[in-house]
C-alpha positions as CSV (number, residue, x, y, z in Angstrom):
1,X,150.7,158.6,91.1
2,X,150.5,157.2,87.5
3,X,153.6,155.0,88.2
4,X,152.1,153.7,91.4
5,X,148.9,152.8,89.7
6,X,150.8,151.0,86.9
7,X,152.9,149.1,89.4
8,X,149.8,148.0,91.3
9,X,148.1,146.9,88.0
10,X,151.2,145.0,87.0
11,X,151.4,143.2,90.4
12,X,147.6,142.4,90.4
13,X,147.8,141.3,86.8
14,X,150.7,139.0,87.4
15,X,148.9,137.3,90.3
16,X,145.7,137.0,88.4
17,X,147.5,135.7,85.4
18,X,149.8,133.2,87.1
19,X,147.6,132.4,90.1
20,X,148.4,133.1,93.7
21,X,151.2,131.0,95.3
22,X,151.8,129.0,92.2
23,X,148.2,127.8,92.0
24,X,146.1,128.7,89.0
25,X,142.8,130.4,89.7
26,X,139.8,129.4,87.6
27,X,136.2,130.4,87.0
28,X,133.6,127.7,87.4
29,X,133.8,127.0,83.6
30,X,137.6,126.2,83.9
31,X,138.6,129.5,82.3
32,X,141.6,131.0,84.1
33,X,140.7,134.1,86.0
34,X,143.5,136.2,84.5
35,X,142.7,135.2,81.0
36,X,142.5,138.4,78.9
37,X,142.1,140.5,82.1
38,X,145.4,142.3,81.7
39,X,144.6,143.8,78.3
40,X,141.1,144.8,79.5
41,X,142.6,146.6,82.5
42,X,145.3,148.3,80.3
43,X,142.6,149.5,77.8
44,X,140.4,150.9,80.6
45,X,143.4,152.6,82.2
46,X,144.5,154.2,78.9
47,X,141.0,155.5,78.2
48,X,140.9,157.3,81.6
49,X,144.3,159.0,81.4
50,X,143.9,162.7,80.7
51,X,146.2,163.6,77.8
52,X,147.0,167.2,77.1
53,X,148.7,168.9,74.2
54,X,149.6,172.5,73.6
55,X,149.4,174.7,70.5
56,X,151.1,178.0,71.3
57,X,149.1,179.5,74.2
58,X,146.2,177.0,73.9
59,X,146.0,173.9,75.9
60,X,143.9,171.0,74.7
61,X,142.4,167.9,76.3
62,X,142.8,164.9,73.9
63,X,140.0,162.3,73.8
64,X,140.3,159.7,71.0
65,X,140.5,161.6,67.7
66,X,139.1,164.9,69.1
67,X,140.3,167.8,71.1
68,X,138.7,170.2,73.6
69,X,140.3,173.6,74.2
70,X,140.6,173.8,77.9
71,X,142.8,176.9,78.5
72,X,144.0,179.9,76.7
73,X,146.9,181.7,78.4
74,X,147.8,184.3,75.8
75,X,147.3,188.0,75.6
76,X,146.5,188.4,71.9
77,X,143.5,190.6,71.1
78,X,142.3,188.3,68.3
79,X,142.3,184.5,68.5
80,X,141.3,181.9,65.9
81,X,140.7,178.5,67.4
82,X,142.0,175.9,64.9
83,X,139.6,173.4,63.3
84,X,142.2,170.6,63.3
85,X,145.4,170.2,65.3
86,X,147.8,167.3,65.0
87,X,145.2,165.5,62.9
88,X,142.5,165.7,65.5
89,X,139.3,167.8,65.2
90,X,138.8,170.6,67.8
91,X,135.2,170.1,68.8
92,X,134.7,172.0,72.1
93,X,135.8,175.0,74.1
94,X,135.8,173.8,77.7
95,X,134.7,175.4,81.0
96,X,136.6,178.6,81.9
97,X,138.9,178.3,78.9
98,X,139.1,182.1,78.4
99,X,137.7,183.1,81.8
100,X,138.9,186.5,83.1
101,X,141.0,187.3,80.0
102,X,141.2,191.1,80.0
103,X,142.9,191.6,76.6
104,X,141.0,189.4,74.2
105,X,138.7,191.3,71.9
106,X,137.8,188.8,69.1
107,X,137.4,185.1,68.9
108,X,136.8,183.0,65.8
109,X,135.7,179.6,66.8
110,X,136.6,176.8,64.4
111,X,133.9,175.4,62.2
112,X,134.2,172.1,64.1
113,X,133.2,173.5,67.5
114,X,130.0,171.7,68.8
115,X,130.0,172.7,72.4
116,X,130.9,175.8,74.6
117,X,131.2,175.1,78.3
118,X,130.5,176.8,81.6
119,X,131.9,180.4,81.9
120,X,134.0,179.8,78.9
121,X,134.1,183.5,77.9
122,X,132.9,184.9,81.3
123,X,134.7,187.9,82.8
124,X,136.3,189.1,79.6
125,X,135.6,192.8,79.7
126,X,137.3,193.6,76.4
127,X,135.6,190.8,74.4
128,X,133.6,192.4,71.6
129,X,133.0,189.7,69.0
130,X,132.7,185.9,69.0
131,X,132.0,184.1,65.7
132,X,130.0,180.9,66.1
133,X,129.6,178.5,63.2
134,X,126.8,176.1,62.3
135,X,128.0,172.9,64.2
136,X,127.4,174.5,67.6
137,X,124.9,172.3,69.4
138,X,125.3,173.5,73.0
139,X,126.3,176.8,74.7
140,X,126.2,176.9,78.5
141,X,123.8,179.6,79.8
142,X,126.6,181.3,81.7
143,X,129.3,181.1,78.9
144,X,129.4,184.9,78.5
145,X,128.7,186.1,82.0
146,X,130.1,189.6,82.7
147,X,131.3,190.0,79.1
148,X,128.7,192.7,78.3
149,X,130.3,194.2,75.2
150,X,130.2,190.9,73.2
151,X,128.4,190.5,69.9
152,X,127.8,187.0,68.7
153,X,128.3,186.6,65.0
154,X,126.0,183.7,63.9
155,X,124.4,182.1,60.9
156,X,120.7,182.8,60.4
157,X,118.6,179.9,61.6
158,X,121.4,178.3,63.7
159,X,121.4,177.1,67.3
160,X,123.8,180.0,68.0
161,X,121.2,182.5,66.8
162,X,118.6,180.8,69.0
163,X,120.9,181.0,72.0
164,X,121.7,184.7,71.4
165,X,118.0,185.5,71.2
166,X,117.2,183.5,74.4
167,X,120.1,185.2,76.3
168,X,119.1,188.6,74.9
169,X,122.6,189.1,73.5
170,X,123.7,191.4,70.7
171,X,124.0,189.6,67.3
172,X,125.5,190.0,63.9
173,X,125.2,187.7,61.0
174,X,127.5,186.1,58.4
175,X,127.0,183.6,55.6
176,X,129.3,181.4,53.6
Protein backbone atom coordinates (compact mmCIF):
# COMPACT_ATOMS: atom_id res chain seq x y z
CA UNK A 1 0.00 0.00 0.00
CA UNK A 2 2.82 2.39 0.90
CA UNK A 3 4.54 1.72 -2.44
CA UNK A 4 1.29 2.32 -4.32
CA UNK A 5 0.78 5.65 -2.54
CA UNK A 6 4.39 6.67 -3.23
CA UNK A 7 4.00 5.76 -6.90
CA UNK A 8 0.77 7.76 -7.16
CA UNK A 9 2.43 10.74 -5.46
CA UNK A 10 5.38 10.52 -7.84
CA UNK A 11 3.17 10.42 -10.94
CA UNK A 12 0.97 13.24 -9.66
CA UNK A 13 4.00 15.27 -8.69
CA UNK A 14 5.63 14.74 -12.09
CA UNK A 15 2.57 15.99 -13.93
CA UNK A 16 2.10 18.94 -11.59
CA UNK A 17 5.75 19.86 -11.85
CA UNK A 18 6.17 19.48 -15.62
CA UNK A 19 2.63 20.24 -16.68
CA UNK A 20 0.19 17.93 -18.42
CA UNK A 21 0.94 17.05 -22.04
CA UNK A 22 4.06 19.18 -22.13
CA UNK A 23 2.15 22.36 -21.22
CA UNK A 24 3.06 24.17 -18.03
CA UNK A 25 0.25 24.82 -15.60
CA UNK A 26 0.22 28.14 -13.76
CA UNK A 27 -1.69 29.88 -11.02
CA UNK A 28 -3.14 33.27 -11.96
CA UNK A 29 0.01 34.98 -10.57
CA UNK A 30 2.18 33.06 -13.08
CA UNK A 31 3.62 30.73 -10.41
CA UNK A 32 3.86 27.16 -11.72
CA UNK A 33 1.28 24.92 -10.03
CA UNK A 34 3.89 22.30 -9.16
CA UNK A 35 6.33 24.79 -7.64
CA UNK A 36 7.32 23.42 -4.21
CA UNK A 37 4.35 21.07 -4.14
CA UNK A 38 6.42 17.90 -4.25
CA UNK A 39 8.35 18.71 -1.08
CA UNK A 40 5.13 19.69 0.70
CA UNK A 41 3.45 16.40 -0.26
CA UNK A 42 6.51 14.39 0.78
CA UNK A 43 6.67 16.16 4.15
CA UNK A 44 2.96 15.59 4.79
CA UNK A 45 3.28 11.92 3.81
CA UNK A 46 6.30 11.35 6.06
CA UNK A 47 4.50 12.87 9.05
CA UNK A 48 1.54 10.50 8.65
CA UNK A 49 3.54 7.28 8.29
CA UNK A 50 3.31 5.22 11.47
CA UNK A 51 6.80 4.27 12.51
CA UNK A 52 7.35 1.57 15.08
CA UNK A 53 10.40 0.36 16.93
CA UNK A 54 10.93 -2.48 19.39
CA UNK A 55 12.86 -2.70 22.65
CA UNK A 56 12.82 -6.29 23.81
CA UNK A 57 9.17 -7.14 24.32
CA UNK A 58 8.00 -3.52 24.12
CA UNK A 59 6.74 -1.95 20.92
CA UNK A 60 6.80 1.82 20.51
CA UNK A 61 5.13 4.29 18.18
CA UNK A 62 7.59 6.95 17.03
CA UNK A 63 6.41 10.54 16.63
CA UNK A 64 9.15 13.09 16.08
CA UNK A 65 11.51 12.92 19.04
CA UNK A 66 9.09 11.06 21.33
CA UNK A 67 7.84 7.50 21.80
CA UNK A 68 4.61 5.94 23.00
CA UNK A 69 4.66 2.41 24.37
CA UNK A 70 1.87 0.72 22.41
CA UNK A 71 2.33 -2.96 23.28
CA UNK A 72 4.05 -5.17 25.80
CA UNK A 73 4.18 -8.85 24.81
CA UNK A 74 6.41 -10.24 27.55
CA UNK A 75 5.73 -12.42 30.54
CA UNK A 76 8.03 -10.77 33.11
CA UNK A 77 6.56 -10.14 36.55
CA UNK A 78 8.34 -6.79 36.87
CA UNK A 79 8.67 -4.24 34.04
CA UNK A 80 10.47 -0.90 34.01
CA UNK A 81 9.45 1.35 31.14
CA UNK A 82 12.56 3.19 29.92
CA UNK A 83 12.71 6.99 30.08
CA UNK A 84 14.67 7.24 26.84
CA UNK A 85 15.15 4.78 24.00
CA UNK A 86 17.24 5.43 20.88
CA UNK A 87 17.62 9.06 21.96
CA UNK A 88 13.86 9.65 22.13
CA UNK A 89 11.80 10.30 25.27
CA UNK A 90 9.11 7.77 26.15
CA UNK A 91 6.18 10.06 27.04
CA UNK A 92 3.08 7.85 26.97
CA UNK A 93 1.73 4.38 27.53
CA UNK A 94 -0.90 3.83 24.86
CA UNK A 95 -4.34 2.27 24.86
CA UNK A 96 -4.38 -1.44 25.76
CA UNK A 97 -0.56 -1.63 25.99
CA UNK A 98 -0.63 -4.19 28.84
CA UNK A 99 -4.29 -5.21 28.49
CA UNK A 100 -5.01 -8.73 29.70
CA UNK A 101 -1.44 -9.52 30.78
CA UNK A 102 -1.87 -12.20 33.43
CA UNK A 103 1.73 -12.45 34.70
CA UNK A 104 2.79 -8.87 35.32
CA UNK A 105 2.90 -7.86 38.98
CA UNK A 106 4.82 -4.57 39.03
CA UNK A 107 5.35 -1.69 36.60
CA UNK A 108 7.63 1.27 37.06
CA UNK A 109 6.64 3.96 34.58
CA UNK A 110 9.48 6.15 33.39
CA UNK A 111 9.84 9.64 34.80
CA UNK A 112 8.96 11.07 31.36
CA UNK A 113 5.51 9.46 31.10
CA UNK A 114 2.82 12.15 30.72
CA UNK A 115 -0.18 10.11 29.57
CA UNK A 116 -1.70 6.70 30.22
CA UNK A 117 -4.32 5.62 27.69
CA UNK A 118 -7.58 3.69 27.64
CA UNK A 119 -7.53 0.25 29.32
CA UNK A 120 -3.73 0.38 29.43
CA UNK A 121 -3.50 -1.89 32.49
CA UNK A 122 -7.04 -3.30 32.37
CA UNK A 123 -7.61 -7.00 32.86
CA UNK A 124 -4.26 -7.62 34.59
CA UNK A 125 -5.32 -9.81 37.53
CA UNK A 126 -1.80 -10.21 38.99
CA UNK A 127 -0.89 -6.52 38.81
CA UNK A 128 -0.13 -5.28 42.32
CA UNK A 129 1.92 -2.12 41.97
CA UNK A 130 2.28 0.70 39.42
CA UNK A 131 4.66 3.58 40.11
CA UNK A 132 3.51 6.90 38.62
CA UNK A 133 5.94 9.82 38.53
CA UNK A 134 5.30 13.55 38.65
CA UNK A 135 5.04 14.27 34.89
CA UNK A 136 1.77 12.34 34.54
CA UNK A 137 -0.90 14.77 33.32
CA UNK A 138 -3.60 12.37 32.13
CA UNK A 139 -4.74 8.87 33.08
CA UNK A 140 -7.84 7.47 31.35
CA UNK A 141 -10.70 6.62 33.70
CA UNK A 142 -10.67 2.96 32.63
CA UNK A 143 -6.89 2.51 32.56
CA UNK A 144 -7.00 0.01 35.46
CA UNK A 145 -10.38 -1.71 34.88
CA UNK A 146 -10.52 -5.24 36.30
CA UNK A 147 -7.10 -4.95 37.91
CA UNK A 148 -8.45 -4.91 41.44
CA UNK A 149 -5.23 -5.71 43.36
CA UNK A 150 -3.27 -2.74 42.05
CA UNK A 151 -1.77 -0.11 44.33
CA UNK A 152 -0.70 3.15 42.70
CA UNK A 153 2.58 4.45 44.09
CA UNK A 154 2.50 8.24 43.69
CA UNK A 155 4.06 11.49 44.84
CA UNK A 156 2.06 13.49 47.39
CA UNK A 157 0.21 16.37 45.71
CA UNK A 158 0.59 14.94 42.18
CA UNK A 159 -2.01 14.43 39.46
CA UNK A 160 -1.56 10.67 39.97
CA UNK A 161 -2.56 11.03 43.62
CA UNK A 162 -5.64 13.03 42.63
CA UNK A 163 -6.54 10.37 40.04
CA UNK A 164 -6.17 7.52 42.57
CA UNK A 165 -8.39 9.35 45.06
CA UNK A 166 -11.02 10.09 42.42
CA UNK A 167 -11.02 6.44 41.29
CA UNK A 168 -11.05 5.22 44.91
CA UNK A 169 -7.88 3.18 44.33
CA UNK A 170 -5.31 1.94 46.82
CA UNK A 171 -2.28 4.23 47.10
CA UNK A 172 1.23 4.23 48.39
CA UNK A 173 3.66 7.14 48.41
CA UNK A 174 7.26 7.72 47.43
CA UNK A 175 9.55 10.72 47.37
CA UNK A 176 12.81 11.61 45.68
